[in-house]
N, C-alpha and C positions, 0 to 999 in steps of 0.2 A: 235669036242667036243661031248662027249656022251650026251644022253638025260638026264641022271641023273645029270651030271655035269652042263648042261645048266639050269636045274631046280634049282639046288642049287645056281647058279650064280644069277638067276632071283630072288630067295628068299632073297639072300643077298642084292641085290639092293633095294628090296622092304623094307627090314628092315632099310637100310640107310635112304631111302626116308621117311619112317614113322618116324624114329628117329629124323629127323631134326625138327619135330614139337614139341618135348619135351620142350625145353626152352621157345618157344613161348606160348605154352598152359599153362605151369606152371606160367609163368609171368602174362599173361592176366587173367587167372582164379583166381589167388590170389588177384590181385589188384582190378579187376572189380567185381568179383563174391563173393569172401570170405571176403575181408576187410570191405565192408559195413555192414556185419552182425556180426562182432566181437564186443562184449561189455562184461562188467563184472558188475553184479548187485551190488556188495558190495561197489563199488567205488562211490564218490560224483557225478562225471561226468562219466556216464556209458561208454562212448566211447573213450574219448581223450587219456588218458594214456594207457589203454589197446591196442589201435590201434598203439600208438607209440611203444610199446613193440613189438606187433606182426609184424608191417611193418619193423622195425629196424632188427629184427631177420630174417625175410624173405630175405630183401635185402642183409644182410651180407652173408647169406648162398648161396643165389643165384649168387651173384658176384663170390664167390669162385668156385661154381659149373659151371657157365657158361664159365668163362675165362680159365678154366682148362679142358674143354671138347672138344670133336671133332667138336662141332658145332661152336666154336669161330674161326673166321678168321681175321687175322690182317687188311685185307681190309675194314672190318666193321667200323674201326675207322675213316674212310674218312668222315662219316657224321658229325663228330665233327668239321670239317673245316667250316661248315656253320656258319653265323654270330650270330645266336641265341646262340650258346654255349659260345663264348666270352662275350656276354652281361650277360649271366647267371653267368660267373665267376666274372665279375665285381660287379654284384648284390650281390653275396656271399661275396666279399671283403667289400663292403660298409656296408653290414649287420654286419660283424665282427668288422669293425672300429667304427661304431656307438655304438655297444655294449660296447666297451671299454670306451666310454664316458658317459654311462648311470649311473643312481644312484643305479640301482640294476642289475648288470650284470648277476647274477644267474638266475633271471627271464627270461632273454633273451635267454638262452640256447634253450628253446622250439622253439623260432622263428628260430634259426639257423638250428635245426634239421629239421623243416618243410621245409625250403628252400632247404636243401640237399635232402630231400625226392623228391621234384619236379624236381630238377636238375638231380638227379640219375635215376629217372623213365623215364624222357625225353630222357636222354642219352641212357640208356639201350633199351628203347622202340624203338628209331630211329635206332639203330644198328640191332636189331632183326627183326624189321618190314622190313627193307630194304633188308634183305636176305630171307625173307619168301614168298613163293609163295602163292597168293590169301590170303594175310594177312588181307586185308580189310573185305572179306567175313567172315573169321574166328573170327576177333575181334568183328564184328557186332553181330554174333551169340551169343558170350559170353555176350555181353551188353544186348541183347534181354532177355536172361535168367535172368540176374541180374535185369533188369527192372520189369519183372514179378514177381520175388520173393520179391523184396523190395516193390512193389506196393501192393501185397497181404497182407504184414505186415501192411501196412497202412489202407487197407479196413477192416481188422479184428479189428484194434484199433478203427477206426471210428464207426463200428457197436457196439462194446462193451462199448465205452466211450463217444460217442456222441448220436447215435440213442437210445441207452438204458439208457442214462443219466436222472436222476431225477431233476437236477438243471442245468440251462443254464450257470452258471459261476463256475469258480474254486475258491477255498478259498481266493486267492490273487486278485480276482476281474477280471481276464481275462476270455474271452469267453472259453467255454468248448472245442472248437475246438483246442486249444492250447495243449491239452493233447495228441493229435495225432502227434507224433514226428517220427513215423516209425522207421527207424534204425539210426536216427540221434539225436541230442540233442534238436532240436527245429523244430517246424512245417515249419518255413520259410526256414531253411537250408535243411530239407527233401524235400520240394517242389523243391528247386533249384538243389539238387542232381539228382532228377528225370528228371528235364529239361536238365541237362547236358548229359543225356543218349539219348535224343531225336534225335540227328543227326545219331546215329548209328542205332536206331530203325527205323527211317524214311528210311534210306539206305536199311535196310532189306525188308521194305514194297515195295519199288520200284524194287529192284534188285533180291530178292530171289524167289524161285518157291516152289509150293506144300506146305508141312507142315511148312517149315520155313517162308514162306510168311504169313501163317496163324498166327504162333506164333508171328511174327513181328507186324502184324495188331492188335492182342490181347494186345501186350505190348504197342503199341501206344495209343490205346483206354484207357487202364488202366492208363497210365502216364498222359494223357491230362485230363481224368476225375478226377484223384486224385489231380492234380494241381488246378484244378477248385474248388474242394470240400474244399481244405485246406485254400482257401482264402488268399494266400500269395500274397500281392500286388506287392511286388518287383519282383517276378517271372512273374506275369501278365504283368508288364511294360516291363520286359526283353523280353517276347514273342512278345509284340506288336512292339518294337523297332527292334528286330531281324527280324520279318517278313517284315517290312518296308525296311530294308537294303537289305535283300534277294531278295525282288521284285526289288528293284533298280538295284541290281547286275544282276538279270536275264534279265532285259530289256537292260542293257548296253552290256551284253555278250550273248544276245540271239542267235546269229548266231552260237556260239560255242556249244550251247545246241540243235541246230536245231530247234529253237522256230520260228514258222511262225509269220508273222506280226500281223495276226488276234488274235493269242494267246497272243501276247504282249498287244493288246488293251484290250482283255478279263481280262488279269491279272491286268492291271491298273484299269479297272472298278471294279473288285471284291475288290481290295485293297481300293479303294475310297469308295465303298459301306460299307466295313467293318469299315473304319474310321468314316463315318457318323453314322453308327450304335452305335459305341462306344461313340461318341460325343453326340448322342441323350441320351444315358443312363447317361452319365456324367452331362450333362447341363439341361436335361429336366425331364426325368423319375426319375432319382436318388434323386432328392430333396424331393420328396413326397413318394417314394415307401418305404415300410416296409420290402421288401425282403432283406435278409441279404447279399446276393451276390451283389445285385444292390447297396445297401449302401456301401458295402466294395469297390466296384469300384469307386463309387462317391467320396469316402473319399480320393482318391489319389490326387484330385485337390482341396480338401477342406482345406484352410489354418487353420481353426478352429478345425480340427480333432486333438484329443489328441495325436495320433501317430505322426502326422505331427509336431505339436508344440513341442513335445519332441525331435524329430529328428533335427529340425531346431535349437533348443537351444543347442543340443550337437554339431552340426556342427559349430555354432558360437563360442562355447567354444574351439573347436579344432583349428579353424582358428586363434583365439587369441593366442593359444599356439604355432602354426606354426610361427606366427609373431615374437615371442620372441626368437625362436630357429630355424631359417629357414635353416641353413646349416647342422648341425649334428643331429638335432632333439633331442628327449628324449631317444633314445635308443630302440631296439626291445623289444617289450612286456612291455614297460615302460610308455605307455600313461596313463594307468589307475592309476599310481602312483601319478600323477600330475594334472590330470584333475580337481579334486575337488577344487583346489585353483582358478580355472577360472570359476566356476559356476556362481558367482556373483548374487546369488538370482534368478536364472532362474527356479529352481525347488522347489516345495512347499511341498512335502511329502518325508519322509525318504526313502521309497522304490523306489523313482524316481532317487536317486543319485547313485545307484549301477550299474553304467555304466562300463562295462569292455573294451569296444571298442566304437568308434563313429558311428557305423552303416553306414560307408562309407569307403570302403577299400582304396580308393585313399587318402582321408584326413588322415586315419589311418597311412598309409605308409609314407606320407609326414611328419607327426607330429613325427614319430619315427625314420625315417631315412634321413630326410632332403631332400633338393632339388636334390641331386644326386641320392638318393634312389627312389624318385618318378619318375624321368626321366628314370632311368633304368628299373623300374617296367613297365612303359608304353611301353618302348622300346621292352621288352620281347613279349607283345602282339602285338606290331606294326610289328616285324619281322614275327611272326606267321601269321598274316593276310596278309602280303606282300607275303609270300610264297604261300598262298592259292589262292590269286588272280593271282599270276604268273601261277599257275596250271591250273586255269580256262581259261586263255588266251593262254596257250601252246597247241602244237599239241600232244595231249595225248588221253587216252581212256575215254569213257563216264563215266565208274565207277569212275575214279579219279576226273573228273570234278564235278560229283554229290557230292562225299564226301567232295571235297573242298568247295563246296557251302554250304553244311549242316554244316561243321565245322565253316565256317564264321558265320552262323546262331547261332551256339552254343557259340561261343566266344563273339559276340556281345551281345547276351542275357545274358551271365555270367557277361560281364563288366557292362551292364546296372543294372542288379540286385545287383551287388556288390556296386553300388552307394548308395543303400538304406539298404544293409545287410552287413554281415561280413563272407563270405565263406573263406576269407584268414585265419581265425582262425582254421578251421576244417581240420583234417587229410585227410579224404576221398575226399573232394573237391580239395584239393591240389594234392593229389595222382592222381586223375582222370584228373585233369588239366594237370599233367605231361603226361599223356597218350595222351591227345589231342595235346600237343606240339609235342610229339613223332610222331604223325600221320602227322602233318603239315610238319615236317622235312623229314620224310620218303617219303611222296608224292612229295615234292620238289626235294629230292635227286634222285628219280626215273627218273625225267625229266632233272634235272640239276645236274648231278653227279659231285663230286670233286675228286681231286687227293688223293691218298692213304696217310694217315697220319702215318708217321713212328715214333712210340712210343712204348717203351717196356710196355707190359701189367702190369707188376708189379708196374709201376708208377701210374696206376689207381687202381689196385686191393688192394694193401696194405693200402693206405690211406682210401679207401672206407670201407674195412673190419674193420679197427681200428674205423672209425667214427661209423659204425653201431653196433659194439660190445658196444661202449659207449652208442649209442642210446637205445639199448635194456636194458642195465643196468639202464639208465635214466628212461625208461618206466616202468621197474620193480619197482625201488625205488618210482616213482611217483604213481604207482598203490597201492603199499603197504602203502604209506603215506595217500592216500585217504581212504583206508580201515579203517585205525586207526582213521582218522578224522571223518569218518562217525559214528564210535562208540562214539567218543567224543561228537559229536553233538547230538546223540541219549540220552546220559546222560544229555546234557544241556536241551533238550526238557523236559525230566522228571523234572528237576529243575525248569524251567521257566513256565511249564504249569501244573505240578502236584504238586509240593511241595510248591513253594513260594506263589502261589495264595491262598493256603488253610491254611498255617501255623499260620496266625494271627487269624483265626477263630476257631482254635482248642482249646479245654479246656487246662487249664494250666498243667494238669498231662500228656498231650500228646505232649505238645510243645517241651519238652526235647527230646523225642524219635525222633520228626520230625527234630529237629536241628541236632541230631546225624546222621540221615539219609541224611540230606543235606550236612554235612561235608563229609560223605562217597561218595556221588555222585561227590563232587568236587575232591576228591582224584582219583576217576575214570576217571574223565575229564582230570586230570593232567597226569595220567598214559598213556592214549591213545595219548594224545597230545605229550608227551615226545617220545613215540615210533614212532610218525610220523615224527620226525625230520630227515632231510637229507641234506647234503651240496649242493645237486644238485637242490633243489627246496624249496623255502621258503614261497610261498603263496599258498592258496588253490584255487579251481576254481572260487571262488567268490572274490578273491583278498584279503582275510583276511590272515594276517601273521600267520604262524605257531606259532611263539613265542607270538603272541597275546593270543592264547588259553592257553598257559602255564602261561603267566603273569596274565591272568584273574582268573585262578585256584589258583594261589598263593595269589592273592589279596583276594579272598573269603575265603582262608584258613588262612588269616591274616598274611602271611609270606610276609610282605611288601618289604623287601630288595630283595628277589628273584623276587617278582612280578615287582618291579622297573627295575631290570636287564633285564627281558625278554620283558617287555613293551617298553623299550628304544630300544632294538634290533628290535621289531616289527615296531616302528616309523621309524627307519632308513631304514628298508626294504620297507615300504610303508608310505611315508610322508603324504599322503592324507587320510590315514585310520582313520576315526572319531572314530571307535571303539578303536583303539590303543591310540588315543589322549585322549579319555574319560577315559580309564583305567589309563593312566598316571596321569591325573588330580585327579582321586579318590584316587590313591596311595599317591600322594604328599599330598592330603588333610589329609589322615590318618596319615602321617608322620609329619603333622602340618607345612609342608613347603608350605605355602599358596601362596607365589609369584610365585613359580614354578607351582602349580596346576593352578593358573590363567593363566599363560602363555600358557599351553597346551590346556586348556579348551577354551580360546579365539581362538586359531587356529582351534578348532574343529567347533566353532560357525561360524567362517568365511567361512567354507565350507558349513555347514548346521546346523541350530539351533535344534538339536535334543533334545529329552526329557531328556536323560541322561546328556547331556552337560549342559542344563539349570538347571537341578537339582543340579548338582555338582558345577557349577560355582555360582549359588545363594547362596549355602551353604558356599562356599569359601568367597564370599563377607561378608556373615553373620558373619563369624568367624573373619573377619578383621574389622567388624564394619563399613563396607561401605554400609550402609543400602539404601542410594540413588541409588547407582549402582545396587544393588540387586533388588530394587523395579522397577527401569526402565527396567531391563532385563526381569523380569517376566510380567510386565504390557504390554510390547510390544510383548510378545510371541504369536505365532500363536494359535488361540483358540482350534484348533483340537489336539494340542499337550498337552494342559493343562490336568493334571490328579489330583487325590486327594492328592498326595504327593506334587506336585507342588502348589496346592491350599493352603495346609497347610504352605508350605514355604512362600508363598506370605502373608498369614495371619500373621505369625510370624515376617516377615520382616516389614510389615506395623505397627504392634504394637511397635516394637523396633525403627523404624523410627520415629514414633510420640513421643515415649518417649525420643529419642535423641533430637528431635526438641524442646520439652518442656525443657529439661535440658539445651539446648543451650540458649533458651530464658530466663530461669531463671538465667543462668550464666551472660547473657548480662545485665539483670536488676541489679543483684548484683554488677557487675563491674560499672554500671552507678551510683549507690548509692555511 
C-alpha cells in the first residue's frame, strides 16, 4: 500500500472514530447544557412549556437522526432487556390507565409527556453510553460546564436581587432570597438541580487532570456554595442523608475501593463529628442565634415553623385523599383539582390554599396513580440503586465503582429532597433523572451484558416520533396559551389595581369615562382569554381554568348567559377552584337564581371562606330574606378578611334582621290578641 493510500486510510479511520462521538455529544450537550437555560420571558411559567416544546422537538429529531445513522447498531437494543425498562413500561401503562379515570384527563397529558421524556432519555442514553468509549469522562465534562454556567446565573441574581436589595422581603411576604431562581422556577428546585450535578462534578475532581480538574473543582465549590446560600432546606437534608448512606456504603465495600481500615475509622469519626456539629446547631445554637442560615437549619426540626406546619397540613390532606381512592387515585396532574375539599380548615389565609402539589413526590404519585403507581415509581429507583450496588461489588474498574458510589449519593439525595419538594413536576429534573437512570443501566450493562434484543427499529422509531411531534405541538400550544394569559392578567392588574380602587373617588364627570375604560379593559381580557383556549390544556400554571377568565370577563360585561356557560365549564375542569365557584355564585345571583348561587358559594366556603365568597353569599342570603344566616356568616368571618364592603353588608343585614325580628314580634302580638 502506497504512503498516500495509507495516509488516506488512516484519515478515514480517524473520521469514523471522531464521527462516533456525534450522537453522544448532541444528546448530552442538549439535555445537560442547553435544556436548563431554555426559557421564554413572555409566558406565565418561564420554563415549563418552552422546555416541553424544545425537548419534544429535540427528541423527535434525534430519534430519526440516530436510528437512521451509521452510529446505530441493532445490538444496542440489548440494554432494554434489563429489568428497569419493563418497570418503566408498566409505569407508563399505569399512568395512562389512571388518566382514563381522572376528572380532567386533558390536564394529565402533561404528566404522560414527562413520563415519556424520562423513559426515552433513559433508553437512548443507555444505548448510546453503552457503545461510547470513555463516556463517563465525556459526560462528566459536559455536566461540569453546565454546573458552572447555571451557578453563575445564580450568583449574578444573588448579587443583584439579594445583596443590593433595599427590602428584606418580597411583596408577598417571602424572604428576598426566593427571588433567586437561577434557571428554574423556584429557588428550592434550582438548588436541587445543582445537587443532581454533584456526582458528575465530584467524579471530575477525583478523576480528571490539569485544567479539567481545576474546572471540576471550581464547579464543585460553586455548587456547594450556592446550595448553602439558597437556604433550601430540602436539599440540605438530602445532602446529609446522602452523605450518611454513602459513608455506610464505603465502609461496607471498603475493600472494593482499596480503603484501609484506618481510613474507615477516620471516615466514621469525621461523619460522627459532622453529625454532632449539625446536632449542636439544631438543638443548642439554633434556638437563640439570629444568623439566617443557622435559623433555617434549626427550622428543619421545629414543628412550629410556618413552613413545617403548612407542609404537614398538606401531607395530612393528601393522606386523606389517598384513603378515599387508594387503587386508581385521582389521575395524573389531578391532585390539585380535588385537594381543596380535604383542607378542612387547615389553612387560614387565601394565599395558603393555592397548592398545586403536596410538596412530597411520593404522596403526590400515590394520590394521583394509586397503589400500583407508587409501587412502580419506587421500583424504578430500586432497580437503579440495585444496579449501582452490583457495580460496586463487581470486578470492574475504579472509575465505574466511583461513579456508581457517586450516583448512589445523587439518587439518595434526590429521593430525600423529593420527600419535601416537588422535582417530579419539572422538566429538567425529570430529563436529568433520565440521564442518571441511563448511567446506572450503562454501567450495569458493561459488567452484566444481556443478549441481543431482536426488534425492528421502526417499532421504536415510529411511535416515538409521533409522540414527540405531538409533544412539540402541545408545548407550542401551551406556550402560546401562556403568552395570551399573561396579557389577560396584565389587563386584570390594571383593572384591580389601577381603575377599581380609584373609580369611586373620581368626580362625577370622570366616572363615566372611567366606567367606559373599565369595560374596554374587560373586553381586552376576554379577547386574550379566548385566544388562549386550546383543547390540549385547560388550566394555567396556577391551576386557574382558562374558561374561568372568559366567564369572569363576560360576568363583568354583564353577559350573564355566556358567563354562566364558561364558568360551568371552568367548574367541571377544576371542581376545587374557589374562583370559578365564586364567579358562578355571582352570575346566579345576578340572574336572581339565588338557590343555585347559594349552592356554589357554599361549596367555595367549604374549601375556604374567601372575601368574595362571603360577600356574595351574604348578599344572596339578604335577597332571600334569610337575615339570620347572613348575620351568622359574617359575624363568624375571620377578622382579617373583613373589608368596608363586608362591614356595610353586616350593618345592612343587622338592621334588616332587627326589623324582621320586630315584625315577627308584632305579628305574634297581633295573633295573640
